N, C-alpha and C positions, 0 to 999 in steps of 0.2 A: 595483199591486205587492202581492204576498202577504208580509206581515210575520210571519215565523215566530219570530224571536228578536231580541235587542237589536242584533246586527250588521246586520240588515236595515234597522233604523231609522237606525243610525249611518252607513250607506252611502248613505242617501237624502238628496240635496241639499236637497230641499224640507223634510224634517223638520229637518235641521240649520239651515236658514234660519229656520224657525219657532222653534226653541229659542234661537237667538242673537239674531235681530232681530224676532221676532214675526210674520213673514210668513205669509200664508195661515192665520191663526188660526181663522177660521170653518170652513175645511175640516177642520182637525185636531180641533177641538172636536166637530164633527159626526161625524168618524170614530170617536172614542173613545166617543161616545154609542151608536154602533151596534156597537162592538166593545169592550166593557168588559174582556173577558178579555185584551186586549193592553196594558192600562195598566202592568202590572208590568214587562214587558220594555221598554216605551217609557220608563218612568222610569229603568231601568238605562241605556239609551242616552243619555237626557238628562243623567244625572249624569256619564257618560263625556265627553260633548261639552263640558259646562261645565268639567269639570276640565281637559280638553285645551286649552281656549281660554285658560287662564292661562299657558301655556307657549309657547316659541318654535315657529314653524311648521316642524316636522320630521315628515314622514310616515313611520311605521315600515313596514318591509317586511312582507309577508304572514306569513312564519313568525314574526316578532317579535310581530305582532298576535295570532296564535294563542297564543303563550306567555303574553302578558299577559292574554288572556281566561281562560286556565286558572287563572292566579293570582287574578284577580278573582273568578271563580266560586267558588274555594275560600274566598276571604275574605268573601264575601257570602252569608249564609244566606237561603234562600227564606222568604218571608213566610207566615204562616198562611193557609189557604185563603180565609177570609172577610174579611181586611183587608190593606191595602197597608202598605208601610213607612211609619212615621211620619216626621215632619220630621227628628227626631234620627237615625233610622236611615239616611236618605238623606244627611244631612250627613256622617255617619261614612263612608258608602260613597264620597262625593265626595272626602273626605280621603284615603281609601285609593287612589282612582284618581289623585289628584294625586301621591301617593307613587310609584305605578308609572310614571306618565308622566315624572316628574322623573328616576327611575332610568333610564328609557329614553333620555332626552335626553342625559344625561351619559355613559352607558355604551354606547349603541348608535347615537348620531348618526353620520351618514355621515362617512367619513374626509375627504371633500372639504371639509366645513364647517370643520373645524379648520385644514386647509391654507389655505383661502381667507381665513380670518380672519388668519392669519399674513402672507399675501401682501399683504392690504389695508393692513396696518400697516407695510409696508416703507418707505414714504416716498420711494421712487424707482421709476422705470419698470423693469419686469423683462421678460425673455424667459422663455418656458416651453417645456419639452420634455416630451412625453408619450410613453411607450413603449407603443404599442398593438399591438406585435408579440408573438410567442411566444418571443423570444430576447433576451438582454441587448443593450442599445443603449449605445454609448459617446458621451458628450457631452464636448466639449473646451471649457473655459472660456477667457476672455480672457487669464488669467495663465498659461496652459499646463497648469493642473490638469485632470485628467480624472475623469469620473464614469461608472461602469459602472451604468447604470440597468436595474433588473430589469423584466420584463414587468408591465404594469399599474401602473407607478409613474410619478410625475411630479415635475419639479423646476423651480423658478423661480430666476432669477439675473440679475444686471446684465450688460448687453452689454459693459461695460468697467469695471474696478475702479480705474483709475488715479487718479481724483479722489475716491475713497471712503476713509474711514479704516479700513474693514474689508471683507474679502471675505465677503459673506453670501449664502447660498443657502437655499432653502426646499424641503423634501422631504416627500412622502407616498409610502409604499411602502418599497422596499428599494434600496440603492445601495452601491457600493464606491467610495471616493474615493482618488485618488492626488494629493496636494496639493503644488504647487510651494512650496518653502520661501521664506518672506519674514517674518522676525520683526517687521518694522515694520508689517506689515499682516496681522493675524491672520485666519484663515479660520474662519467659523462656519457650522454647519449647524443649522437650526431644524426640528425634527420633533416634532409633538405638543407636549407641555409641556417637551421636553428641548432643551437647547442643547449642541452638541458643538463644542469650540474647539480648533484646532490651529495650529501655526506652519508645519508642513511635514511630512507623514507620510502613511501609508496606513492606511485603516480602513474599516469598513463600518457602516452604520446600517440596522437592520431594525425596521419598525414593524408592529403588528398591524392588523387590518382597520379599526378605528376610531381608529388612532393613539394609543390609550391606553397600550399597552405598547411601549416603545422599548428596543432592545438595541443597544449600541455595542460593536464588537469591533475591537481594534487589531492591525494586521498589523506595522507598523514605526513607530518614533518614539514620541512621547508625545502623549496626548490628554486634554483637560480636559472633564469632563461635569458639568452642573448643571441644575437645574430653572428654568424661566422664572419660577416663583412664589417662588424663593429671594429673601429680602429683600436679598441682596447681588448679585442677578443683573445689575443694571445695571453695577455696578463690575467684576464678573467679565467682562462682555462687553467693556467698554472698555479694561480693563487689558491691556497687551501681554504680560504674564506669564501662564503657565498656572496658574490657581487653581481651587478646587473639588476634585472628586475626580479625581485624575490616574491615567490608565491607561497602562501600558507594554505592549510587544509581547506578544501572546498572552493578554492579559487582556480581560475583558468585564464589562459592567455593564448591569443591566436596571432600568428604571423601569416600574412597573406601574400608573401613574396617581397614585400618592401622591408627596408631596414627598421622601420618604426612600426611596431605592432599596435593593434588596438589595445585599449586600456584593459586592465585586469577586471574580470567579472566573476560572479559566483557561478559555479557549475549549475546545470539545470535543476538537479535535485540533490542538494547538499545532504551528506550522510553523517550520522553520528560517529564520533571518534570511537575507536575500540574501547577506550577507557570509560566511555559514557553509554555503553550499549544498554545498561540496565537502569539508566536514569529515570527518575520519577518526575513526570511533568504535571502533577496534580498540585494546584496552587489554591490556597484558601486564605483570602485576605492578606496577601503577600505584597510588600512594596514593589512597585514596578521596576526600580533599579535592580533589585535582587533577582527578579525573574530574567531580565535581560543579561545579567552577569552569568546566570546559570546556563542560558542558551549559548553564550559565548564559549563557555568552558566545554559544553557538550558537543558543539559543532566546530570549534576552533576558529570561528569567524570573529570579526570585530564589529561590534554594534556601537555606533556613536550616538550618544544622547546626553541631554543636560540633566545631570543627576540632581542638582539643586532644584531645578524646575519640577522634577518628578518625585522628589523625596516624600511628598504627602499623598501620592497616588497609590492606592492599593487595589489589587485585582483578585478575583476568584475565577479560576478557569481550569478546565481539564484539557490538556494539550498532548495527551499520550500518543495518539495515532496520526496527528497531522504532520505534514511536511514542515520544514523550517519556514518557508514562505507563508504557509497558512497560519502557523503559530504567530508570526510577526503581524500578519494581517488582522487576526482576531484580537491580539493585544492592542493594536492601534485603534481598532473599533471601540474597545473598552475605554481607551484614553482620549477619544476624539482627536486622534493624532494621525499622521501619515508617515510613510517611509519611502525611501528611494535607495537604489544601489549606486554607489559612487566608488569607482576604483576598487571594486571587490569588497567594499564594506557596506554595511547596512546603516543608513543614517536616519534617525528618528526625529521628526519635527512635531512637537507637542505644545499645548498651551499651559499645561501644568494643572495642579489641583490645589484647592484651598485647604489650609490646615484643619 
């Protein structure tokens, strides 16, 4: 084999065996006597192999290897022409490589490894459904709950929940859940480092490729979300009440790998609640507070406003086909007001109207 760079050595099983176990030492000693010009790149590969051997066995994909090599090459300066790196230089290089591989393991490890870890800790036998099609696949659970599983996603769950204190499922990928209500037996979804807990509602869980980023969006009902690393996670899991960060309809929350998620926000396009699907949004000289209260009921969102300040404000508007954001924007224009989203709520700031 022609060894042109460090990657050629890294990919040679014989070279890796020599570095790790000392196999074929006479061959490699003889090789470097005949090819002294290869020692620099061989030492680079050796440092890489030794650094990687201290980490769990996770093999990066080829594009990720390319990105890591680019970082490594920028971080390691070439040696002067007439001498190799000293021991201190290579020790520093090895530390640098450990840093890169550690970053890779926690940020780029395959999604399946996180999921499998969760499933192995379940403590009960589970069924698994994998959606290998190009369309959403519906899974019906033993309690009547349904899971609309997105393509490329998988879910594990118990065949029967009757003898279990909780209904627990494990997800990697994206899914929409419609959960049968049962306050005595909470329903929990484990995805990445995030636990989503409900008593009976509909919501979606979306995870990034390596399950580090998890977004929970609520369609109906109330949902509790917390991190598995939360010191109170066990109590929040076993408690029949919803604790942690509670989301209501049309709110969402994203964990990006840290224990502290970003604040609650509204989903991109809030949807009418099923009970308000036929609501009439035609208003003729109606007090502004009454309009805001109707929108709250129709979308399940909280609209914060000063009712005393707006009690004399009346509006005429046709808001049948507009999105919630457009409805609010049009109402604010009519009131010479403005709005902002704060922690998943709509906050109206207005000057008020004269009697």
